[in-house]
C-alpha positions as CSV (number, residue, x, y, z in Angstrom):
1,M,-14.2,48.2,-19.5
2,E,-16.6,47.5,-21.7
3,T,-16.9,43.7,-21.0
4,F,-17.0,43.7,-17.7
5,A,-19.8,45.8,-17.9
6,E,-21.8,44.0,-20.4
7,E,-20.9,41.2,-18.1
8,D,-22.0,42.7,-14.8
9,V,-19.2,42.2,-13.1
10,D,-19.4,43.0,-8.9
11,I,-16.0,45.4,-9.7
12,A,-13.2,46.3,-11.9
13,S,-9.8,47.2,-10.2
14,A,-6.5,48.4,-12.2
15,F,-3.0,47.8,-10.1
16,T,0.2,49.5,-10.3
17,I,-1.2,53.0,-11.3
18,T,1.7,55.1,-11.6
19,H,-0.1,58.7,-12.9
20,P,-3.3,60.1,-11.4
21,G,-4.0,61.5,-15.2
22,E,-3.7,57.6,-16.2
23,A,-6.2,57.2,-13.3
24,I,-8.7,59.4,-13.9
25,G,-9.0,58.1,-17.3
26,M,-9.7,54.9,-16.6
27,V,-11.9,56.2,-13.5
28,N,-14.3,58.5,-16.2
29,R,-14.8,55.6,-18.2
30,A,-15.7,53.1,-15.9
31,R,-18.2,55.9,-14.6
32,D,-19.8,55.9,-17.9
33,L,-20.2,52.6,-18.0
34,G,-22.0,52.5,-14.8
35,L,-18.9,49.7,-14.0
36,P,-18.0,50.0,-9.8
37,F,-14.3,50.5,-10.0
38,T,-11.3,50.8,-7.5
39,L,-7.6,51.3,-8.4
40,S,-4.1,51.3,-6.8
41,F,-1.1,53.0,-6.9
42,T,2.5,52.1,-7.5
43,V,4.9,54.1,-5.3
44,E,8.9,54.0,-5.2
45,T,10.9,53.8,-1.6
46,D,10.0,57.2,-0.9
47,G,7.1,56.6,-0.4
48,R,5.9,59.0,-3.4
49,L,4.2,58.0,-7.4
50,P,7.2,57.8,-9.9
51,T,6.2,60.9,-11.2
52,G,7.5,62.4,-7.9
53,Q,3.9,63.0,-6.0
54,D,2.7,62.1,-3.3
55,L,-0.1,59.7,-2.6
56,D,-2.5,62.0,-0.5
57,C,-2.4,64.7,-3.9
58,A,-2.5,61.8,-6.2
59,L,-5.6,60.9,-4.4
60,S,-7.2,64.0,-3.9
61,E,-6.7,64.4,-7.8
62,V,-8.3,61.5,-8.8
63,E,-11.3,62.1,-6.7
64,A,-12.3,65.6,-7.7
65,A,-11.6,65.2,-11.2
66,T,-14.0,61.8,-11.0
67,G,-16.5,63.0,-8.6
68,G,-15.2,60.2,-6.4
69,Y,-16.6,57.5,-8.5
70,V,-13.3,54.7,-6.9
71,R,-15.2,52.7,-4.0
72,Y,-11.6,52.0,-2.3
73,Y,-7.9,52.7,-3.3
74,G,-5.1,50.5,-2.4
75,V,-1.6,50.7,-3.1
76,N,0.5,47.9,-4.7
77,C,3.9,46.8,-5.7
78,A,6.3,48.3,-3.2
79,H,7.5,46.9,-0.1
80,P,5.8,47.8,3.4
81,E,8.0,49.8,4.8
82,H,8.2,52.2,1.4
83,F,4.9,53.4,2.1
84,G,3.2,52.0,5.6
85,E,4.4,55.0,7.7
86,Q,3.1,57.4,5.2
87,L,-0.2,56.7,4.6
88,P,-2.2,60.1,4.2
89,S,-4.4,60.4,7.4
90,R,-7.0,61.4,5.6
91,W,-7.6,58.4,3.3
92,L,-7.0,55.4,5.6
93,N,-10.9,54.6,5.4
94,R,-10.9,54.7,1.6
95,I,-7.7,52.1,1.0
96,G,-9.0,48.8,0.9
97,V,-6.8,46.8,-1.2
98,V,-2.9,46.4,-0.2
99,R,-0.6,44.5,-2.2
100,P,3.2,44.9,-1.4
101,N,6.0,44.2,-2.7
102,A,8.9,40.8,-0.7
103,S,11.3,42.8,-1.5
104,R,13.0,46.3,-0.2
105,R,14.4,47.1,-3.6
106,S,13.6,49.9,-5.6
107,H,11.4,48.9,-9.1
108,A,14.9,50.0,-11.2
109,E,17.0,47.3,-8.8
110,L,14.1,44.8,-9.5
111,D,14.1,44.8,-13.0
112,E,17.9,44.7,-12.7
113,A,17.7,41.9,-10.6
114,T,18.6,38.5,-12.1
115,E,17.1,36.5,-9.4
116,L,14.2,36.5,-7.3
117,D,14.5,38.4,-4.1
118,D,11.9,37.0,-2.1
119,G,12.8,39.1,1.0
120,D,11.5,37.8,4.6
121,P,8.4,36.4,4.7
122,Q,7.9,36.9,8.7
123,E,8.9,40.4,8.2
124,F,6.4,40.8,5.5
125,G,3.6,39.4,7.9
126,A,4.2,41.4,10.4
127,L,4.9,44.8,8.8
128,Y,1.7,44.3,7.1
129,A,-0.2,43.4,10.3
130,E,1.1,46.9,11.3
131,M,-0.3,48.5,8.3
132,A,-3.6,46.8,8.1
133,E,-4.4,47.8,11.8
134,K,-4.9,51.6,10.4
135,L,-6.5,50.5,7.5
136,P,-10.3,49.7,8.9
137,R,-11.9,49.2,5.6
138,L,-9.1,47.0,4.1
139,R,-10.9,44.5,1.8
140,V,-8.2,42.6,-0.6
141,V,-5.1,41.4,0.7
142,G,-2.0,40.0,-0.8
143,G,1.5,40.4,-2.3
144,C,2.9,41.6,-5.3
145,C,6.9,41.3,-6.2
146,G,8.8,38.6,-4.6
147,S,5.6,37.1,-2.7
148,D,4.2,33.8,-2.8
149,M,2.4,31.8,-0.3
150,R,5.0,31.9,2.6
151,H,4.0,35.4,2.6
152,I,0.5,35.4,2.6
153,K,0.7,32.6,5.6
154,A,3.2,35.0,7.3
155,L,0.0,37.6,7.1
156,I,-2.5,35.3,8.2
157,A,-0.2,34.2,11.3
158,A,0.0,37.8,11.7
159,G,-3.6,38.5,12.2
160,V,-4.4,40.0,8.5
């Protein structure tokens, strides 16, 4: 982060955050450096962090501990079906990045897989578009595990 701050980058990002404590440490360091910062949590198939904490509580904990320094939040490394319907309504204006997995498999299942699970690109695009309609400040789109250009083209075709 020091290098990013010294080079005067526009914004720094952290992805696949699994615990609010980890996020708080990064955000506080970015704030100390005057570095604009965004972060993205990873959730499991139940829409909760690996700790079992729901996204609403995790975001609230980070906001309270950092004085709301994060420019915007995100969710990544989970299929849209795992979190799309569970996005906390009071945070929809603060979610600016979504990078879902193409696969519906859990992280444990993906870790054990011997072949790439690329899911269904058209379904990925359609589910992404439904989710994007709820996120008025969505800035960064893309895919995570198992996604490729087919998935990106599908989300563009779906109007994201």
